DRENDO-1510 file (C-alpha; in Angstrom, 1 decimal, always signed):
<recs>
REC; n; res; u; v; w
REC; 1; UNK; +91.4; +119.2; +104.5 .
REC; 2; UNK; +93.1; +115.8; +105.1 .
REC; 3; UNK; +95.7; +115.6; +107.9 .
REC; 4; UNK; +97.4; +112.4; +106.6 .
REC; 5; UNK; +98.4; +110.8; +103.3 .
REC; 6; UNK; +98.9; +107.2; +102.5 .
REC; 7; UNK; +101.8; +106.2; +100.3 .
REC; 8; UNK; +102.6; +102.7; +98.9 .
REC; 9; UNK; +106.0; +101.1; +99.6 .
REC; 10; UNK; +107.7; +97.8; +99.0 .
REC; 11; UNK; +106.8; +97.2; +102.7 .
REC; 12; UNK; +103.1; +98.0; +102.3 .
REC; 13; UNK; +101.0; +101.1; +102.8 .
REC; 14; UNK; +102.4; +103.8; +105.0 .
REC; 15; UNK; +100.4; +106.6; +106.6 .
REC; 16; UNK; +102.2; +109.9; +107.1 .
REC; 17; UNK; +101.2; +113.5; +108.0 .
REC; 18; UNK; +100.4; +115.8; +105.1 .
REC; 19; UNK; +103.5; +117.7; +104.1 .
REC; 20; UNK; +105.8; +114.7; +104.8 .
REC; 21; UNK; +109.0; +114.5; +102.7 .
REC; 22; UNK; +110.8; +111.5; +101.3 .
REC; 23; UNK; +113.3; +111.9; +104.2 .
REC; 24; UNK; +110.3; +111.6; +106.6 .
REC; 25; UNK; +109.2; +108.4; +104.9 .
REC; 26; UNK; +112.7; +106.9; +105.0 .
REC; 27; UNK; +112.7; +107.4; +108.8 .
REC; 28; UNK; +109.8; +104.9; +108.9 .
REC; 29; UNK; +111.0; +102.5; +106.2 .
REC; 30; UNK; +114.6; +101.9; +107.0 .
REC; 31; UNK; +115.7; +99.5; +109.7 .
REC; 32; UNK; +117.7; +101.0; +112.6 .
REC; 33; UNK; +121.0; +99.6; +111.2 .
REC; 34; UNK; +120.4; +101.1; +107.7 .
REC; 35; UNK; +121.6; +104.6; +107.0 .
REC; 36; UNK; +119.7; +106.7; +104.4 .
REC; 37; UNK; +122.9; +107.2; +102.4 .
REC; 38; UNK; +123.1; +103.5; +101.9 .
REC; 39; UNK; +119.9; +103.3; +99.7 .
REC; 40; UNK; +118.7; +104.8; +96.5 .
REC; 41; UNK; +115.1; +106.1; +96.2 .
REC; 42; UNK; +112.4; +106.5; +93.6 .
REC; 43; UNK; +109.0; +108.1; +93.8 .
REC; 44; UNK; +106.5; +107.0; +91.2 .
REC; 45; UNK; +109.3; +105.4; +89.2 .
REC; 46; UNK; +111.5; +108.5; +89.1 .
REC; 47; UNK; +114.9; +108.5; +90.9 .
REC; 48; UNK; +115.2; +111.1; +93.7 .
REC; 49; UNK; +118.8; +112.0; +94.5 .
REC; 50; UNK; +119.8; +111.9; +98.1 .
REC; 51; UNK; +120.4; +115.6; +98.3 .
REC; 52; UNK; +116.8; +116.3; +97.2 .
REC; 53; UNK; +114.9; +113.9; +99.5 .
REC; 54; UNK; +114.3; +116.6; +102.1 .
REC; 55; UNK; +112.7; +118.8; +99.4 .
REC; 56; UNK; +110.5; +116.1; +97.8 .
REC; 57; UNK; +107.0; +116.4; +99.4 .
REC; 58; UNK; +105.0; +113.3; +99.1 .
REC; 59; UNK; +101.4; +113.2; +97.9 .
REC; 60; UNK; +98.4; +110.8; +98.5 .
REC; 61; UNK; +99.0; +107.6; +96.6 .
REC; 62; UNK; +102.7; +108.1; +95.8 .
REC; 63; UNK; +104.7; +104.9; +95.4 .
REC; 64; UNK; +108.1; +105.0; +97.2 .
REC; 65; UNK; +110.8; +102.5; +96.5 .
REC; 66; UNK; +114.1; +102.0; +98.4 .
REC; 67; UNK; +116.8; +99.9; +96.7 .
REC; 68; UNK; +120.5; +99.2; +96.8 .
REC; 69; UNK; +122.4; +101.5; +94.5 .
REC; 70; UNK; +123.9; +99.7; +91.5 .
REC; 71; UNK; +127.3; +100.6; +90.1 .
REC; 72; UNK; +129.2; +99.2; +87.3 .
REC; 73; UNK; +130.5; +99.8; +83.9 .
</recs>
Protein backbone atom coordinates (compact mmCIF):
# COMPACT_ATOMS: atom_id res chain seq x y z
CA UNK A 1 0.00 0.00 0.00
CA UNK A 2 1.27 3.48 -0.87
CA UNK A 3 2.47 5.71 1.96
CA UNK A 4 2.07 8.97 0.04
CA UNK A 5 -0.23 10.62 -2.48
CA UNK A 6 0.52 13.34 -4.98
CA UNK A 7 -2.05 16.08 -5.54
CA UNK A 8 -2.04 18.89 -8.07
CA UNK A 9 -2.23 22.52 -6.97
CA UNK A 10 -1.92 25.93 -8.58
CA UNK A 11 1.62 25.88 -7.13
CA UNK A 12 2.51 22.53 -8.71
CA UNK A 13 2.48 18.96 -7.48
CA UNK A 14 2.44 18.35 -3.73
CA UNK A 15 3.30 15.03 -2.08
CA UNK A 16 1.49 14.25 1.17
CA UNK A 17 1.13 11.24 3.46
CA UNK A 18 -1.87 9.01 2.74
CA UNK A 19 -4.87 10.08 4.79
CA UNK A 20 -4.01 13.79 4.53
CA UNK A 21 -6.91 16.22 4.62
CA UNK A 22 -7.49 19.48 2.85
CA UNK A 23 -6.43 21.25 6.06
CA UNK A 24 -3.11 19.37 5.91
CA UNK A 25 -2.56 20.50 2.32
CA UNK A 26 -3.31 24.12 3.22
CA UNK A 27 -0.57 24.01 5.83
CA UNK A 28 1.88 23.42 2.95
CA UNK A 29 0.27 25.71 0.38
CA UNK A 30 -0.37 28.93 2.28
CA UNK A 31 2.35 31.43 3.02
CA UNK A 32 3.13 32.16 6.69
CA UNK A 33 1.18 35.44 6.59
CA UNK A 34 -1.97 33.83 5.12
CA UNK A 35 -4.62 32.45 7.43
CA UNK A 36 -6.70 29.49 6.17
CA UNK A 37 -9.88 31.46 6.86
CA UNK A 38 -8.76 34.03 4.27
CA UNK A 39 -9.02 31.62 1.34
CA UNK A 40 -11.73 29.59 -0.32
CA UNK A 41 -10.93 26.06 -1.46
CA UNK A 42 -12.04 23.60 -4.10
CA UNK A 43 -11.09 19.98 -4.72
CA UNK A 44 -11.57 18.66 -8.24
CA UNK A 45 -13.66 21.72 -9.07
CA UNK A 46 -16.04 21.37 -6.11
CA UNK A 47 -16.13 24.00 -3.38
CA UNK A 48 -15.19 22.70 0.09
CA UNK A 49 -16.53 24.85 2.95
CA UNK A 50 -14.03 25.94 5.60
CA UNK A 51 -15.75 23.89 8.28
CA UNK A 52 -15.39 20.68 6.24
CA UNK A 53 -11.71 20.93 5.29
CA UNK A 54 -10.55 18.81 8.23
CA UNK A 55 -12.96 16.06 7.12
CA UNK A 56 -12.08 16.09 3.41
CA UNK A 57 -9.48 13.33 2.93
CA UNK A 58 -7.48 13.80 -0.25
CA UNK A 59 -6.82 11.07 -2.80
CA UNK A 60 -4.07 10.43 -5.35
CA UNK A 61 -4.39 12.86 -8.26
CA UNK A 62 -6.86 15.26 -6.63
CA UNK A 63 -6.63 18.87 -7.79
CA UNK A 64 -6.69 21.46 -4.99
CA UNK A 65 -7.27 25.15 -5.66
CA UNK A 66 -7.05 28.01 -3.18
CA UNK A 67 -8.55 31.35 -4.16
CA UNK A 68 -9.77 34.61 -2.72
CA UNK A 69 -13.46 34.41 -1.79
CA UNK A 70 -15.64 36.64 -3.95
CA UNK A 71 -18.62 38.48 -2.58
CA UNK A 72 -21.04 40.78 -4.25
CA UNK A 73 -24.58 41.15 -5.28
